[in-house]
C-alpha positions in Angstrom: 1.8 -18.3 -11.6 0.9 -21.9 -10.8 3.0 -21.8 -7.6 1.1 -18.7 -6.4 -2.3 -20.4 -7.1 -1.2 -23.6 -5.2 0.2 -21.5 -2.3 -3.2 -19.6 -2.0 -5.1 -22.9 -2.2 -3.2 -24.8 0.5 -2.2 -21.7 2.5 -5.7 -21.3 3.8 -5.0 -24.1 6.2 -2.2 -22.3 8.1 -3.7 -18.8 7.8 -4.7 -17.5 11.3 -7.5 -15.4 9.8 -9.2 -18.6 8.7 -9.8 -19.9 12.2 -10.9 -16.4 13.4 -13.5 -16.6 10.7 -14.6 -20.0 11.7 -14.9 -18.9 15.3 -17.2 -16.0 14.3 -19.3 -18.2 12.1 -19.8 -21.0 14.6 -20.5 -18.5 17.4 -23.2 -16.9 15.3 -25.6 -19.9 15.8 -25.8 -19.9 19.6 -25.8 -16.1 19.9 -28.5 -15.9 17.2 -30.7 -18.3 19.2 -30.3 -16.2 22.4 -31.0 -13.0 20.5 -34.0 -14.3 18.8 -35.6 -15.7 21.9 -34.9 -12.6 24.0 -36.2 -10.0 21.5 -39.2 -12.0 20.3 -40.2 -12.5 24.0 -39.5 -8.9 25.0 -41.2 -7.3 22.1 -44.2 -9.6 22.3 -44.7 -8.7 26.0 -43.7 -5.0 25.8 -46.1 -3.7 23.1 -49.3 -5.3 24.4 -48.6 -4.2 28.0 -48.1 -0.5 27.1 -51.6 0.2 28.1 -50.7 -0.7 31.7 -47.4 1.1 31.6 -45.5 -2.1 32.3 -44.8 -2.5 28.7 -42.8 0.8 28.6 -40.4 -0.6 31.2 -40.1 -3.9 29.3 -39.5 -2.0 26.0 -36.9 0.2 27.7 -35.0 -2.8 28.9 -35.2 -4.5 25.5 -33.9 -1.4 23.6 -31.2 -0.8 26.2 -30.1 -4.4 25.8 -30.3 -4.1 22.0 -27.9 -1.2 22.1 -25.4 -3.0 24.4 -25.6 -6.1 22.1 -25.1 -3.9 19.1 -21.9 -2.6 20.6 -20.8 -6.2 21.4 -21.5 -7.5 17.9 -19.7 -4.5 16.4 -16.6 -5.2 18.5 -16.7 -8.9 17.8 -16.8 -8.2 14.0 -13.9 -5.9 14.3 -11.8 -8.3 16.3 -12.6 -11.5 14.6 -13.4 -10.5 11.0 -11.0 -7.5 10.8 -13.8 -5.3 9.4 -13.5 -1.6 9.3 -16.9 -0.4 10.7 -17.9 3.2 11.0 -18.8 4.9 14.3 -22.1 4.2 16.1 -23.3 7.7 15.6 -22.4 11.4 16.0 -20.6 12.3 19.2 -22.9 13.2 22.0 -22.7 16.4 24.0 -22.1 15.7 27.7 -24.3 18.6 28.7 -27.4 17.1 27.1 -30.2 16.0 29.4 -31.9 12.6 29.4 -34.6 13.7 26.9 -32.1 15.0 24.4 -30.1 11.8 24.6 -33.3 9.7 24.2 -34.2 11.7 21.0 -30.7 11.2 19.7 -30.9 7.5 20.4 -34.3 7.2 18.6 -33.1 9.2 15.7 -29.9 7.3 15.3 -30.2 4.9 12.3 -27.7 2.5 13.9 -30.3 1.9 16.7 -32.7 0.3 14.2 -30.1 -1.2 11.9 -28.5 -2.9 14.9 -31.8 -4.3 16.0 -32.3 -5.8 12.5 -28.8 -7.3 12.6 -29.5 -8.9 16.0 -32.7 -10.5 14.6 -30.9 -11.6 11.5 -28.3 -13.3 13.6 -30.4 -16.4 14.1 -31.0 -17.3 10.4 -27.5 -16.3 9.5 -26.0 -18.3 12.3 -28.2 -21.3 11.4 -27.0 -21.2 7.8 -23.3 -20.8 8.7 -23.4 -23.6 11.4 -25.1 -26.0 9.0 -22.7 -25.3 6.1 -19.7 -25.4 8.4 -20.6 -28.8 9.9 -21.5 -30.2 6.5 -18.2 -29.2 4.8 -15.5 -28.8 7.4 -16.5 -31.7 9.7 -17.1 -34.0 6.8 -13.7 -33.2 5.3 -11.9 -33.8 8.6 -13.7 -37.1 9.1 -12.5 -38.3 5.7 -8.9 -37.1 6.5 -8.9 -39.2 9.7 -10.7 -42.2 8.1 -7.5 -44.3 8.0 -7.8 -44.6 11.8 -10.9 -46.6 11.2 -8.7 -49.6 10.2 -7.1 -49.6 13.6 -10.5 -50.0 15.4 -12.4 -51.9 12.7 -10.0 -53.9 10.6 -12.7 -56.2 9.3 -15.2 -53.5 8.4 -17.2 -53.9 5.2 -17.7 -50.9 2.9 -20.4 -50.9 0.3 -20.6 -48.4 -2.5 -23.8 -48.5 -4.6 -24.4 -52.1 -3.7 -20.7 -53.0 -4.4 -18.5 -54.3 -1.7 -15.2 -52.3 -1.6 -12.1 -53.4 0.3 -11.7 -51.3 3.4 -8.1 -50.2 2.5 -9.3 -48.9 -0.9 -12.2 -47.1 0.6 -10.1 -45.5 3.3 -7.4 -44.4 0.7 -10.1 -42.9 -1.5 -11.7 -41.1 1.5 -8.4 -39.7 2.7 -7.6 -38.2 -0.7 -11.1 -36.8 -1.0 -10.9 -35.3 2.5 -7.5 -33.7 1.8 -9.1 -31.9 -1.1 -12.4 -31.1 0.7 -10.8 -29.5 3.7 -9.1 -26.5 1.9 -12.1 -26.1 -0.4 -14.4 -26.0 2.7 -12.2 -23.4 4.4 -12.2 -21.2 1.3 -16.0 -21.4 1.2 -16.3 -20.5 4.9 -13.9 -17.5 4.4 -16.1 -16.3 1.6 -19.2 -16.6 3.9 -17.3 -14.7 6.7 -16.6 -11.9 4.2 -20.3 -11.6 3.4 -21.2 -11.5 7.1 -18.5 -8.9 7.6 -20.0 -6.6 5.0 -23.5 -7.0 6.5 -22.0 -6.0 9.9 -20.3 -3.1 8.3 -23.5 -1.8 6.9 -25.8 -2.4 9.8 -23.6 -1.9 12.9 -22.0 1.5 12.0 -22.6 4.8 10.4 -21.9 4.7 6.7 -19.5 7.5 6.0 -19.7 9.0 2.5 -16.8 8.1 0.2 -14.3 10.8 0.1 -13.7 12.2 -3.3 -10.3 11.4 -4.7 -8.5 14.7 -5.0 -5.3 14.8 -6.9 -2.3 15.4 -4.7 -1.0 19.0 -4.9 2.6 18.9 -5.7 4.4 22.1 -4.7 6.0 23.7 -7.7 9.7 23.2 -8.0 11.8 26.3 -7.4 12.5 28.0 -10.7 16.0 27.8 -11.9 17.8 31.1 -12.2 17.5 32.6 -15.6 20.6 32.1 -17.7 22.4 35.3 -18.5 23.1 35.3 -22.2 26.6 36.7 -22.9 26.8 38.2 -26.4 29.1 36.3 -28.6 32.2 38.3 -29.7 31.8 39.9 -33.0 34.3 38.5 -35.5 35.8 41.9 -36.4 38.7 42.1 -38.7 42.0 42.4 -36.9 43.2 45.9 -36.9 46.9 46.1 -37.7 48.7 49.1 -36.3 50.9 50.8 -38.8 54.5 51.2 -37.6 55.0 54.7 -36.5 57.7 56.5 -38.4 59.7 58.7 -36.2 61.0 61.6 -38.2 64.4 62.8 -37.1 65.1 66.5 -37.5 67.3 67.4 -40.4 70.9 67.7 -39.5 72.8 70.9 -40.2 75.7 71.0 -42.7 78.2 71.2 -40.0 76.8 68.1 -38.2 76.6 66.2 -41.4 80.3 66.8 -42.0 81.1 65.9 -38.5 79.3 62.6 -38.8 81.0 61.5 -41.9 83.6 58.8 -41.0 87.2 59.9 -41.2 89.3 58.0 -43.7 92.7 56.6 -42.5 95.9 57.8 -44.0 96.5 54.3 -45.5 93.4 54.6 -47.5 94.3 58.0 -48.7 97.9 57.2 -49.6 98.2 53.6 -50.5 101.7 52.1 -50.5 103.6 51.5 -53.8 104.3 48.1 -55.2 108.1 48.5 -54.6 107.7 49.2 -51.0 105.3 46.5 -50.5 107.5 43.7 -51.9 110.0 42.2 -49.5 113.8 42.7 -50.2 115.8 39.6 -51.0 118.7 38.9 -48.7 122.3 39.3 -50.3 123.8 36.2 -51.6 126.6 34.9 -49.6 129.8 33.8 -51.3 
């Protein structure tokens, strides 16, 4: 926060717009003197001489010059002060004759506001020139005051009837000048802003402020509707009963034929004597 404040305070010295503002303010005084002398003389001669028709020619020249100077001042404010100034009036029709153009010129508010601005240029220029020379020139003189010791090494400095050493006075003046220069530039920038607003009001057509309408945001494409799949019903599992295949009943003859035949050994088992092995005859 502190660094930003210091940067803005000292940055005014290296800002190009500062010197454009100073150029506009210091040019306002000589231009204001020229405008004041020209218009006071022209209007003072034109209106009394209307009765001899010479005054009409003088007034025509004065108002034509006023329109040209209004355009010049408008462009200078745009170039130097970077002010956004509205148009001079409604666009004209190229098919209009001289009388219609004259009526449009007389009915244009910028015609009279521009004349007021040109007459105000003299007091505004006088004030800006006086303030600029008092602050900026004084600050620069204090900044370069150490050079005084090179040319006047034995100079005597008195401050409220007190004699001050030249080195002390020069050091104090240098510090004061270093602070006074950026302060003076900030003041002149503020004055240039005020002059720019005066130029914006008097040198152009004031367009009505446009109503702030909320931005229309196109609706987002609707997402496709989700298809709800019905949940499966938890039905009890159906167990299929085993199918019993009924065989046709067999006939008595088939039943007899299917019975297993018993072997002869099972029907007539061997006797115990036959089954026992015979002992061999004893040998003598």
